[in-house]
KOLTOR-230855 format. One record per residue (C-alpha): x, y, z. Coordinates in nm, 3 decimals, m for minus. Each point is the difference from the previous one (the first is absolute). Layout:
X, Y, Z
...
END
This chain:
m0.573, 11.715, m7.795
m0.013, m0.055, m0.374
m0.274, 0.132, m0.184
m0.096, m0.296, m0.123
0.050, m0.192, 0.283
m0.249, 0.269, 0.206
m0.317, m0.126, m0.266
0.098, m0.340, 0.047
0.012, 0.038, 0.359
m0.400, 0.193, m0.017
m0.113, m0.262, m0.210
0.141, m0.247, 0.195
m0.142, 0.169, 0.323
m0.330, 0.002, m0.143
m0.009, m0.362, m0.062
0.167, m0.065, 0.345
m0.295, 0.170, 0.195
m0.229, m0.276, m0.147
0.179, m0.276, 0.172
m0.083, m0.222, 0.316
0.283, 0.007, 0.230
0.157, m0.341, m0.033
m0.070, m0.250, 0.304
0.238, m0.311, 0.135
0.349, m0.033, m0.043
0.147, m0.070, m0.342
0.232, m0.266, m0.070
0.322, 0.089, m0.181
0.086, m0.054, m0.356
0.073, m0.429, m0.031
0.353, 0.071, m0.056
0.039, 0.198, 0.289
m0.233, m0.186, 0.247
0.177, m0.338, m0.065
0.349, 0.176, 0.091
m0.140, 0.149, 0.333
m0.124, m0.344, 0.084
0.350, m0.169, m0.001
0.135, m0.030, 0.332
0.303, 0.302, 0.026
0.351, m0.115, 0.025
0.104, m0.083, 0.398
0.195, 0.194, 0.240
0.354, m0.090, 0.139
0.145, 0.044, 0.335
0.336, m0.093, 0.087
0.094, m0.119, 0.320
0.268, 0.188, 0.201
0.273, m0.274, m0.041
m0.093, m0.030, m0.378
m0.057, m0.332, 0.005
m0.347, m0.005, m0.079
m0.268, 0.129, m0.216
m0.345, 0.092, 0.147
m0.212, m0.033, m0.341
m0.343, 0.188, 0.096
m0.329, m0.057, m0.192
m0.153, 0.313, m0.064
m0.400, 0.031, 0.010
m0.156, 0.136, m0.344
m0.197, 0.285, m0.002
m0.260, m0.029, 0.297
m0.364, m0.007, m0.089
m0.248, 0.315, 0.062
m0.168, m0.154, 0.244
0.350, m0.054, 0.211
0.070, 0.370, m0.062
m0.362, 0.096, 0.093
0.028, m0.158, 0.377
m0.041, 0.260, 0.293
0.273, 0.256, 0.065
0.078, 0.266, 0.213
0.210, 0.321, m0.128
0.126, 0.107, 0.352
0.330, 0.253, 0.059
0.118, m0.061, m0.395
m0.048, m0.347, m0.009
m0.244, m0.271, m0.141
m0.064, m0.316, 0.250
m0.217, m0.291, m0.033
m0.171, 0.012, 0.327
m0.066, m0.386, 0.023
0.365, m0.102, 0.012
0.159, 0.271, 0.154
0.204, 0.042, m0.313
0.052, 0.233, m0.255
m0.247, 0.012, m0.329
m0.005, m0.226, m0.323
0.114, 0.263, m0.190
0.287, 0.088, 0.229
0.188, m0.353, m0.006
0.120, m0.228, m0.285
m0.076, m0.374, 0.130
0.148, m0.300, m0.082
m0.094, m0.349, m0.033
0.283, m0.259, m0.008
0.329, m0.041, 0.156
0.306, m0.190, m0.093
0.384, m0.005, 0.066
0.224, m0.088, m0.257
0.356, m0.046, 0.129
0.230, 0.232, m0.240
0.299, m0.230, m0.014
m0.183, m0.342, m0.125
m0.354, 0.128, m0.117
m0.153, m0.240, 0.241
m0.348, 0.142, 0.006
m0.239, m0.066, 0.328
m0.375, 0.109, 0.023
m0.136, 0.148, 0.289
m0.339, m0.218, 0.133
m0.207, 0.308, 0.052
m0.377, m0.076, 0.025
m0.226, 0.056, m0.262
m0.117, 0.349, m0.094
0.286, 0.167, 0.215
0.056, 0.376, m0.067
0.347, 0.086, 0.205
0.221, 0.333, m0.079
0.316, 0.172, 0.156
0.223, m0.308, m0.023
0.303, 0.046, 0.199
0.311, m0.195, 0.061
0.140, m0.046, 0.317
0.357, 0.175, 0.090
0.145, m0.362, m0.022
m0.194, m0.087, m0.343
m0.128, m0.329, 0.153
m0.361, 0.066, m0.022
m0.292, 0.263, m0.131
m0.215, 0.174, 0.180
m0.354, 0.174, m0.153
m0.361, 0.062, 0.066
m0.277, m0.178, m0.082
m0.373, 0.163, m0.082
m0.245, m0.177, 0.229
m0.397, 0.086, m0.038
0.053, 0.182, 0.316
0.326, 0.116, 0.079
0.368, m0.058, m0.133
0.245, m0.262, 0.137
0.367, m0.078, 0.006
0.166, m0.259, m0.207
0.342, m0.167, m0.019
0.132, m0.239, m0.249
0.291, m0.172, 0.024
0.208, m0.115, m0.301
m0.093, m0.333, 0.022
m0.331, 0.102, m0.126
m0.223, m0.018, 0.327
m0.175, 0.308, 0.129
m0.201, 0.076, 0.285
m0.201, 0.279, 0.204
0.122, 0.133, 0.289
m0.184, 0.275, 0.097
m0.323, 0.188, m0.089
m0.171, 0.332, 0.008
0.268, 0.197, m0.119
m0.042, 0.361, m0.039
0.097, 0.131, m0.361
m0.198, 0.303, m0.032
0.367, 0.169, m0.014
0.132, m0.246, m0.270
0.200, m0.316, 0.104
m0.041, m0.092, 0.379
0.298, m0.211, 0.042
0.405, 0.024, m0.006
0.233, m0.257, 0.100
0.241, 0.020, 0.321
0.350, m0.008, m0.103
0.017, m0.333, 0.139
m0.237, m0.162, m0.221
m0.168, m0.192, 0.257
m0.256, 0.259, 0.105
m0.205, 0.287, m0.210
m0.123, 0.328, 0.091
m0.411, 0.028, m0.039
m0.263, 0.255, 0.010
m0.311, m0.156, 0.132
m0.363, 0.103, 0.050
m0.061, 0.058, 0.382
m0.182, m0.301, 0.150
m0.381, 0.091, 0.101
0.016, 0.311, m0.179
m0.339, m0.049, m0.004
m0.242, 0.127, m0.324
0.067, 0.303, m0.211
m0.146, 0.328, 0.071
m0.351, 0.050, m0.161
m0.085, 0.268, m0.240
m0.261, 0.241, 0.155
m0.325, m0.013, m0.111
m0.037, 0.423, 0.006
0.283, 0.239, 0.045
0.081, 0.139, 0.368
0.097, 0.339, m0.180
0.181, 0.162, m0.264
0.329, m0.067, m0.126
0.262, 0.277, 0.107
0.321, 0.052, m0.152
0.196, 0.394, 0.125
0.309, 0.130, m0.112
0.110, 0.303, 0.228
0.242, 0.207, m0.213
0.275, m0.257, m0.020
0.113, m0.130, m0.347
m0.086, m0.353, m0.052
0.004, m0.067, m0.357
m0.103, m0.398, m0.116
0.023, m0.145, m0.302
m0.261, m0.185, m0.203
m0.015, m0.359, 0.209
m0.286, m0.272, m0.036
m0.146, m0.241, 0.253
0.029, 0.264, 0.326
m0.135, m0.012, 0.294
m0.343, 0.186, 0.015
m0.170, m0.014, 0.309
0.007, m0.091, 0.366
m0.164, m0.388, m0.124
0.274, m0.022, m0.226
0.246, 0.077, 0.283
m0.162, m0.254, 0.194
0.111, m0.238, m0.280
0.275, 0.040, m0.048
0.112, m0.017, 0.387
m0.196, m0.358, m0.046
0.149, m0.154, m0.335
0.385, 0.123, 0.075
0.052, m0.069, 0.342
0.215, m0.331, 0.075
0.184, m0.115, 0.258
0.390, m0.077, m0.084
0.121, m0.390, 0.103
0.320, m0.223, m0.131
m0.107, m0.343, m0.095
0.193, m0.328, 0.022
0.002, m0.157, m0.333
0.049, m0.354, 0.123
m0.354, 0.013, 0.230
m0.159, 0.304, m0.083
0.018, 0.151, 0.352
m0.036, 0.346, 0.036
0.220, 0.252, 0.222
m0.185, 0.319, 0.049
0.232, 0.294, m0.037
m0.258, 0.314, m0.013
m0.336, 0.106, 0.058
m0.278, 0.091, m0.225
0.060, 0.356, m0.198
0.026, 0.095, m0.371
0.329, m0.136, m0.093
0.065, 0.148, m0.336
0.387, m0.170, m0.028
0.183, m0.242, 0.223
0.372, m0.068, m0.088
0.209, m0.234, 0.239
0.350, 0.076, 0.052
0.269, m0.237, m0.152
0.108, m0.143, 0.313
m0.352, m0.100, 0.081
m0.018, 0.208, 0.360
m0.192, 0.305, m0.102
m0.310, 0.105, m0.201
m0.036, 0.351, m0.160
m0.356, 0.081, m0.038
m0.217, 0.293, m0.173
m0.321, 0.032, 0.190
m0.300, 0.238, m0.163
m0.183, 0.230, 0.268
m0.297, 0.235, 0.016
m0.077, 0.241, m0.082
m0.058, m0.103, m0.358
m0.061, 0.184, m0.343
m0.302, 0.029, m0.245
0.255, 0.162, m0.269
0.308, m0.240, 0.023
0.049, m0.356, m0.018
0.153, m0.219, 0.328
0.357, 0.094, m0.091
m0.081, 0.321, 0.126
m0.141, m0.047, 0.325
0.178, m0.004, 0.335
0.274, m0.202, 0.000
0.223, m0.189, 0.276
0.325, m0.142, m0.076
0.111, m0.192, 0.264
0.280, m0.298, 0.085
m0.106, m0.262, 0.271
0.124, m0.342, 0.078
m0.059, m0.304, m0.095
0.220, m0.217, 0.257
0.091, 0.043, 0.353
m0.245, 0.322, 0.055
0.137, 0.052, 0.303
0.347, 0.057, m0.095
m0.073, 0.243, m0.297
m0.196, 0.342, 0.010
m0.252, 0.107, m0.295
0.030, 0.334, m0.093
m0.206, 0.227, m0.243
0.220, 0.150, m0.314
m0.295, 0.236, m0.112
m0.351, 0.057, 0.107
m0.109, 0.202, m0.305
m0.310, 0.201, m0.005
m0.265, 0.001, m0.324
0.219, 0.068, m0.328
m0.279, 0.277, m0.114
0.260, 0.274, m0.035
0.236, m0.091, m0.256
0.070, 0.195, m0.321
m0.152, m0.137, m0.323
0.401, m0.049, m0.141
0.063, m0.367, m0.098
0.322, m0.013, 0.234
m0.206, 0.157, 0.276
0.027, m0.185, 0.268
m0.115, m0.022, 0.443
0.252, 0.135, 0.257
0.203, m0.203, 0.228
0.101, m0.343, m0.038
m0.164, m0.213, m0.290
0.060, m0.340, m0.221
0.173, m0.171, 0.312
0.160, m0.340, m0.127
0.223, m0.242, 0.178
0.353, m0.001, m0.176
m0.010, m0.311, m0.160
0.392, m0.077, 0.090
m0.029, 0.037, 0.349
m0.102, m0.171, 0.290
m0.314, 0.297, 0.127
0.115, 0.320, m0.115
m0.299, 0.230, m0.083
0.023, 0.254, m0.310
m0.221, 0.272, m0.074
m0.009, 0.316, m0.227
m0.101, 0.334, 0.134
m0.034, 0.318, m0.231
0.220, 0.296, 0.062
m0.210, 0.223, m0.208
m0.275, 0.001, 0.206
m0.163, m0.275, m0.254
m0.074, 0.286, m0.250
0.247, m0.059, m0.274
0.015, 0.384, m0.143
0.178, 0.099, 0.278
0.349, 0.109, m0.050
0.219, m0.204, 0.168
0.319, m0.217, m0.099
m0.117, m0.291, 0.130
m0.371, m0.147, 0.002
0.025, m0.321, 0.218
0.216, m0.176, 0.267
0.043, m0.376, 0.060
m0.035, m0.097, 0.400
0.145, m0.292, 0.148
m0.055, m0.119, 0.331
0.103, m0.391, 0.119
m0.105, m0.186, 0.251
m0.099, 0.005, 0.304
m0.082, 0.361, m0.109
0.109, 0.157, 0.301
0.330, 0.191, m0.189
m0.110, 0.337, m0.164
m0.108, m0.079, m0.384
0.312, 0.095, m0.222
m0.011, 0.136, m0.390
0.111, m0.246, m0.278
m0.036, 0.271, m0.255
m0.192, 0.332, m0.158
m0.152, m0.003, m0.359
m0.009, 0.276, m0.229
m0.374, m0.094, m0.120
m0.278, m0.227, 0.186
0.153, m0.329, 0.081
m0.123, m0.321, m0.140
0.166, m0.335, 0.112
0.287, m0.129, 0.135
0.182, m0.304, m0.153
0.156, m0.166, 0.275
0.387, m0.211, m0.008
0.211, 0.023, 0.335
0.131, 0.231, 0.222
0.225, 0.168, m0.268
m0.211, m0.018, m0.274
m0.376, 0.119, m0.077
m0.138, 0.226, m0.250
m0.289, 0.291, 0.085
m0.221, 0.122, m0.307
m0.172, 0.307, 0.004
m0.250, 0.151, m0.304
m0.134, 0.365, m0.096
m0.267, m0.033, m0.172
m0.027, 0.370, m0.129
0.354, m0.089, m0.212
m0.047, m0.352, 0.000
0.326, m0.048, 0.172
0.116, m0.290, 0.173
0.352, m0.010, 0.234
0.140, m0.277, 0.096
0.255, m0.007, 0.321
0.186, m0.250, 0.125
0.041, m0.027, 0.377
0.166, m0.175, 0.264
m0.236, m0.111, 0.256
0.267, m0.094, 0.265
0.140, 0.372, m0.077
m0.322, 0.191, m0.022
m0.001, 0.342, m0.156
0.257, m0.076, m0.214
m0.212, 0.007, m0.331
0.144, 0.081, m0.363
m0.173, 0.028, m0.331
0.024, m0.292, m0.226
m0.191, 0.168, m0.270
m0.268, 0.285, m0.114
m0.241, m0.081, m0.271
m0.338, 0.036, m0.166
m0.170, m0.309, 0.086
m0.220, m0.014, m0.320
0.334, m0.046, m0.182
m0.025, m0.333, m0.122
0.304, m0.046, m0.198
0.194, 0.139, 0.269
m0.141, m0.195, 0.292
0.259, m0.193, 0.211
m0.234, m0.263, 0.148
m0.037, m0.096, 0.320
0.197, m0.180, 0.280
m0.133, m0.391, m0.011
m0.106, m0.110, 0.322
m0.072, m0.343, 0.169
m0.150, m0.062, 0.345
0.221, m0.049, 0.252
m0.042, m0.286, 0.310
m0.265, 0.240, 0.158
m0.203, 0.015, m0.324
0.054, 0.323, m0.068
0.210, 0.178, m0.321
0.351, 0.099, m0.011
0.261, 0.056, m0.328
0.166, m0.288, m0.135
0.363, 0.054, 0.023
0.304, m0.144, m0.169
0.210, m0.226, 0.226
0.252, 0.228, 0.054
m0.274, 0.302, 0.093
0.127, 0.235, m0.205
m0.329, 0.015, m0.250
m0.323, m0.054, m0.036
m0.162, m0.165, m0.268
m0.268, 0.193, m0.197
m0.266, m0.042, m0.267
m0.196, 0.214, m0.174
m0.203, 0.033, m0.341
0.287, 0.096, m0.258
m0.231, 0.230, m0.214
0.138, 0.103, m0.318
m0.135, 0.131, m0.361
0.061, m0.376, m0.112
m0.233, m0.132, 0.320
0.057, m0.079, 0.342
0.219, m0.247, 0.083
0.025, m0.073, 0.372
0.355, m0.055, 0.118
0.193, m0.108, 0.358
0.236, 0.224, 0.086
0.252, 0.109, 0.311
m0.006, 0.332, 0.162
0.341, 0.045, 0.215
m0.075, 0.094, 0.387
0.297, 0.249, m0.033
m0.154, 0.164, m0.319
0.034, 0.030, m0.369
m0.142, m0.120, m0.327
m0.190, m0.336, 0.017
0.079, m0.298, m0.178
m0.174, m0.235, m0.192
0.014, m0.379, 0.080
m0.282, m0.125, m0.228
m0.236, 0.200, m0.292
m0.317, m0.199, m0.120
0.045, m0.045, m0.398
m0.268, 0.070, m0.270
m0.236, m0.136, m0.020
m0.036, m0.062, 0.356
m0.132, 0.205, 0.252
0.145, m0.172, 0.300
m0.021, 0.117, 0.340
0.213, m0.104, 0.271
m0.210, m0.149, 0.264
0.250, m0.142, 0.287
0.400, m0.084, 0.044
0.025, m0.332, 0.083
0.277, m0.034, 0.204
0.288, 0.257, 0.184
0.213, 0.043, m0.314
m0.289, 0.097, m0.251
0.094, m0.210, m0.237
m0.320, m0.209, m0.060
m0.364, 0.196, 0.000
m0.366, m0.076, m0.103
m0.097, 0.238, m0.243
m0.329, 0.042, m0.161
m0.056, 0.022, m0.388
m0.183, 0.097, m0.279
m0.043, 0.113, m0.332
m0.233, 0.114, m0.242
m0.095, m0.344, m0.112
0.106, m0.203, 0.314
m0.216, 0.004, 0.319
0.170, 0.142, 0.347
0.170, m0.290, 0.158
0.291, m0.054, 0.264
0.319, m0.096, m0.044
0.333, m0.122, 0.152
0.301, 0.130, m0.136
0.379, 0.079, 0.069
0.081, 0.359, m0.028
0.296, m0.064, m0.170
m0.224, m0.099, m0.296
m0.076, m0.368, m0.172
m0.347, m0.109, m0.069
m0.258, 0.008, 0.258
m0.198, m0.262, 0.161
m0.388, 0.055, 0.028
m0.184, m0.051, 0.314
m0.333, 0.075, m0.085
m0.225, m0.058, m0.347
m0.273, 0.211, 0.065
m0.170, 0.022, m0.364
m0.159, 0.264, m0.221
m0.351, 0.106, 0.170
m0.098, 0.120, m0.328
0.140, m0.178, m0.288
m0.276, 0.154, m0.238
0.235, 0.337, 0.036
0.275, m0.147, m0.061
0.000, 0.118, m0.389
m0.039, 0.396, 0.105
0.299, 0.180, m0.061
0.151, 0.281, 0.221
0.273, 0.224, m0.089
0.100, 0.325, 0.177
m0.013, 0.326, m0.240
0.184, 0.313, 0.062
m0.120, 0.365, m0.091
0.048, 0.376, 0.076
m0.231, 0.260, 0.099
m0.029, 0.316, m0.160
0.294, 0.122, 0.226
0.228, m0.293, m0.122
m0.054, m0.184, 0.340
0.015, m0.341, m0.040
m0.297, m0.250, 0.084
m0.077, m0.343, m0.051
m0.301, m0.234, 0.023
m0.065, m0.386, 0.004
m0.179, m0.054, m0.310
m0.198, m0.354, m0.049
m0.139, m0.170, m0.305
m0.276, m0.223, m0.012
0.121, m0.400, m0.084
0.006, m0.073, m0.376
0.005, 0.411, m0.100
0.159, 0.042, m0.315
0.094, 0.367, m0.086
m0.038, m0.061, m0.376
m0.327, m0.225, 0.023
m0.179, 0.194, 0.251
0.137, 0.379, m0.005
m0.093, 0.229, 0.304
m0.168, m0.094, 0.317
m0.265, 0.173, 0.223
0.251, 0.040, 0.270
m0.005, 0.084, 0.374
0.250, 0.208, 0.203
m0.035, m0.094, 0.373
0.243, 0.230, 0.171
0.082, 0.158, 0.395
0.206, 0.325, 0.009
0.294, 0.063, 0.206
0.133, 0.318, 0.107
0.371, 0.082, 0.037
0.208, 0.229, 0.088
0.278, m0.063, m0.274
m0.081, m0.045, m0.375
0.332, m0.179, m0.032
m0.135, m0.278, 0.210
m0.372, 0.062, m0.137
0.175, m0.115, m0.303
0.137, m0.340, 0.038
m0.147, m0.255, m0.188
0.049, m0.376, 0.107
m0.088, m0.269, m0.227
m0.266, m0.246, 0.101
0.098, m0.303, m0.195
0.117, m0.222, 0.204
m0.320, m0.022, 0.274
m0.282, m0.242, m0.036
m0.315, 0.187, m0.018
m0.296, m0.192, 0.054
m0.331, 0.215, 0.108
m0.215, m0.126, 0.326
m0.299, 0.169, 0.214
m0.098, 0.342, m0.229
0.300, 0.036, m0.222
m0.065, 0.174, m0.306
0.276, m0.195, m0.189
m0.343, m0.244, m0.028
m0.092, 0.210, m0.244
0.265, m0.171, m0.256
m0.227, m0.301, 0.001
m0.286, 0.201, m0.170
0.222, 0.191, m0.280
0.139, 0.302, 0.136
0.339, 0.105, 0.017
0.169, 0.145, 0.350
0.235, 0.266, 0.064
0.054, m0.111, 0.374
0.132, 0.243, 0.135
0.134, 0.276, m0.146
0.196, 0.227, 0.182
m0.204, 0.297, 0.092
0.247, 0.218, 0.204
m0.093, 0.345, 0.161
0.315, 0.169, 0.120
0.056, 0.257, 0.211
0.393, 0.117, m0.002
0.181, 0.258, 0.199
m0.263, 0.035, 0.236
m0.321, 0.050, m0.225
m0.299, m0.171, 0.103
m0.076, m0.284, m0.250
m0.373, 0.018, 0.000
0.028, 0.367, m0.064
0.041, m0.135, m0.389
m0.184, m0.336, 0.040
m0.259, 0.033, m0.305
0.281, 0.149, m0.255
0.257, m0.270, 0.114
m0.287, m0.267, m0.019
m0.151, 0.118, m0.316
0.375, m0.022, m0.153
0.060, m0.322, 0.187
m0.292, m0.159, m0.222
0.047, 0.176, m0.299
0.362, m0.198, m0.026
m0.139, m0.350, 0.091
m0.262, 0.025, m0.270
0.203, 0.160, m0.258
0.244, m0.307, 0.081
m0.237, m0.308, m0.045
m0.174, 0.177, m0.296
0.342, 0.018, m0.159
0.063, m0.335, 0.063
m0.308, m0.094, m0.205
m0.109, m0.219, 0.228
m0.293, 0.261, 0.174
m0.255, 0.140, m0.187
0.017, 0.406, 0.070
m0.435, 0.008, m0.019
m0.045, m0.305, 0.250
0.210, 0.118, 0.319
m0.121, m0.067, 0.340
0.159, 0.107, 0.317
m0.067, m0.165, 0.356
0.166, 0.003, 0.344
m0.082, m0.109, 0.354
0.017, 0.214, 0.310
0.227, 0.336, m0.081
m0.029, m0.193, m0.375
m0.371, 0.116, m0.045
0.101, 0.328, 0.143
0.238, 0.034, m0.288
m0.274, m0.182, m0.236
m0.267, 0.284, 0.055
0.215, 0.253, m0.032
0.125, m0.105, m0.314
m0.341, m0.003, m0.111
m0.045, 0.325, 0.065
0.312, 0.147, m0.133
0.079, m0.195, m0.321
m0.179, m0.149, m0.306
0.220, m0.308, 0.032
m0.194, m0.281, 0.086
m0.340, m0.130, m0.071
m0.115, m0.103, 0.322
0.123, m0.090, 0.339
m0.024, m0.201, 0.278
0.048, 0.145, 0.375
0.017, m0.239, 0.298
m0.045, 0.112, 0.342
0.147, 0.365, m0.045
m0.020, 0.345, 0.132
m0.134, 0.266, m0.190
m0.058, 0.298, 0.242
0.301, 0.144, 0.211
m0.177, 0.188, 0.186
m0.143, m0.294, 0.198
0.374, m0.127, 0.065
0.131, 0.382, 0.130
0.259, m0.087, 0.223
0.208, m0.170, m0.286
m0.004, m0.243, m0.249
0.225, m0.257, m0.150
0.381, 0.178, m0.039
m0.190, 0.357, 0.058
0.104, 0.082, 0.363
m0.158, 0.391, m0.061
m0.372, 0.049, 0.158
m0.300, 0.085, m0.205
0.018, 0.343, 0.137
0.425, 0.035, m0.076
m0.061, m0.097, m0.356
m0.363, 0.054, m0.063
0.023, 0.059, m0.399
0.221, m0.316, 0.004
m0.275, m0.212, 0.153
m0.276, 0.120, m0.220
0.166, m0.019, m0.314
0.152, m0.402, 0.066
m0.336, m0.082, 0.099
m0.185, m0.136, m0.319
m0.331, 0.059, 0.147
0.053, 0.379, m0.065
m0.029, m0.095, m0.361
m0.229, m0.240, 0.026
m0.183, 0.191, m0.274
0.278, m0.050, m0.264
m0.012, m0.384, 0.047
m0.174, m0.103, m0.330
0.201, m0.359, m0.054
m0.213, m0.289, 0.163
0.144, m0.072, 0.327
m0.096, m0.304, 0.218
0.076, 0.090, 0.393
0.030, m0.274, 0.244
0.039, m0.039, 0.368
m0.030, m0.226, 0.302
m0.300, 0.125, 0.202
0.230, m0.068, 0.321
0.342, 0.132, m0.133
0.256, 0.042, 0.295
0.209, 0.209, m0.165
0.115, 0.311, 0.108
m0.124, 0.278, m0.206
m0.244, m0.201, m0.242
m0.325, m0.010, 0.138
m0.310, m0.140, m0.184
m0.096, 0.323, m0.011
0.247, 0.101, m0.209
m0.136, m0.178, m0.306
m0.352, 0.030, 0.160
0.035, 0.406, m0.029
0.207, m0.053, m0.356
m0.258, m0.184, m0.173
m0.265, 0.252, 0.097
0.204, 0.274, m0.127
0.078, m0.170, m0.325
m0.375, m0.152, m0.068
m0.121, 0.371, 0.134
0.217, 0.122, m0.318
m0.096, m0.212, m0.214
0.299, m0.251, m0.030
m0.022, m0.402, m0.089
0.093, m0.147, 0.301
m0.072, m0.319, 0.201
0.040, m0.017, 0.386
0.056, m0.396, 0.133
0.015, m0.012, 0.373
0.114, m0.335, 0.119
m0.162, m0.104, 0.359
0.206, m0.076, 0.294
0.328, 0.092, m0.208
0.284, 0.203, 0.119
0.301, 0.189, m0.174
0.076, m0.282, m0.199
m0.278, m0.278, m0.112
0.043, m0.369, 0.115
m0.314, m0.176, m0.005
m0.009, m0.238, m0.319
m0.336, 0.120, m0.099
0.119, 0.350, 0.035
0.332, m0.074, m0.204
m0.227, m0.132, m0.261
m0.224, 0.262, m0.006
0.252, 0.255, m0.008
0.197, m0.173, m0.334
m0.343, m0.025, m0.162
m0.078, 0.373, 0.027
0.360, 0.162, m0.108
m0.082, m0.309, m0.293
m0.328, 0.118, m0.081
0.107, 0.385, 0.039
0.297, m0.054, m0.263
m0.156, m0.198, m0.246
m0.298, 0.251, m0.028
0.145, 0.338, m0.031
0.367, m0.093, m0.034
0.038, m0.350, m0.276
m0.228, 0.099, m0.258
0.124, 0.206, m0.286
m0.288, 0.208, m0.012
m0.215, 0.033, 0.337
m0.251, m0.205, 0.057
m0.369, 0.081, 0.169
0.020, m0.121, 0.338
m0.147, m0.315, 0.076
m0.225, m0.137, 0.269
0.183, m0.152, 0.308
END
């Protein structure tokens, strides 16, 4: 928007028109590429008996060849038709496994065939073995690994289209699996010529839908959905792989075994399908059926729900009738579900919006009401007949209620607390849970059963210091038993004894990579259990500090300021600086203004992280607060642009005042809603010399039934949608902007056409703009080639338009 910037842009645009487009993938700058090639830190899974750690080797970034294998996009899912599992971009593949004894440190490597790729490791309820599925050339197989290091396949032909295709039975001797039907035939062939038009029709009934990706589009898609998502249910013995059929072919979207192992809770999708909504909205039958002694027990259908295409667009809108059915974790076979008391419409003026219902086996008695909730039901933490905790939340006000209930005496709920769930300082944490003998999560009680152990982040202005505490069952103030001490950020992973005297923690600091520790709750030194190294020691010299500053209206703000290794302010002077941010909406200014120092966190970039630019001589203000506040019922987005300008102005002024940032060499960037923010700041301010916008949405008329935190429709808030859309002001963006988008973006609302049309608008108005499309990439970019290309493009853009103290002409790519 500066006059000088306009002249430079005009000169550069003239040069850019003569350039030939770049071909082939670029390699990231050498310092970045070497970090990307380093194997990632292993993952860890703690056994239910807290005796063993499964150390999980993680694959590095996949190749673009792997990511480019044929996939199908059906009903909101992306699947690999070759394996009948989820697509490459949806799975974090593992490549190594070992077991480490927590007490002795003894480690046993599991013998897996070379090149094994596996996922979804899950301990048996008794902690004796680990199950996982393995990718093969033409399918998925189920494997078992024992603590002695042996491993074996026990089943082939798993159906992983809905995710993890197995779950342990409570006896730890068998698993429930979803399998591809035997002899299902070949996939439906796509017709060579259309049989007719695709017709959709609405007969005056309100049926609004948000913007979804990967939907069914025609009859052939419907046939493919039936073919790949249909499975049979069976129980498989661990000892010898014997299969016991349980349910025949159907589209089983969810399966759960009762704690006593006698019943199966299923969700089955049915026709008619929708071309406007993903599979989660399809007609659904929720039912219970017996697994053992079928002649002695009757199954029943809890609900047979029609297509959910008539929901209000509000975030708390939900279906009518029973939903979110689960088993009560601490009872043999008690079914629990929620029902809306407001017809599914959160705007209804009622005292209670939901109720929670229970029905024990054999399901012949009438259901009983456990509790009514003033907001939308969220979850239950189970304990025993005398104590469980029900949580509900209301999006519009960001309000959370926690209620104590006695499942043995249903209907007697008492409210434990009401809070703004965005309040970091006031966060009481959540109950600690452990798996019971059936493998179901239950709260951990003190030996006297009069309190529950809780853990939380412990956010304060000075930093986050996680804690272990006690929540009295009778109510009242929590008691802190242990709190992490500076300079560490140390979370409680598990309690190792019934008295809560020993615990396993995960500890890190600004200088120390995260590792697992054994320690006493009463204090003393911690004993390391793992010794994971710094994955990028070249970044050890980077300095990080949390800076605090105020917005023009006095609102406290903060951000994490990173400076390159070896930087000396006196010697090097102010640096070219990147602000990388993501706006957030609040209903309370006091909550929005909470600042939490991040100085005890270990930060190393992976993937497409903007922090890699620290290796290229840039200062980075990471996650500077960009609150958009609407108090006392006001709509935050009605003042979005003004508040965004004020947030950015305060951030720029703060880093310039510190002497580390050059006001004339500031850039702004973001991903997704951060890209939307970036384009708006370039359109409405003169603060930045260039911008980077990745996978954003820029024209809100293309998301007319709500976006991000906006619940109103385009027709209810036309001026807000228009004013917030940087596409409206494309003619005012004169600073160079880099647009990057995955060609296969799978995020709701950020269709690639958003960047395509924004590029056309910018180009048509004479802007300096580059538009990079990454083949076969989703909303977040996975392939090594795409990752390096993204980081090369970001570096090149900033080196060209931000780093020079005098803007340089565009160079050939």
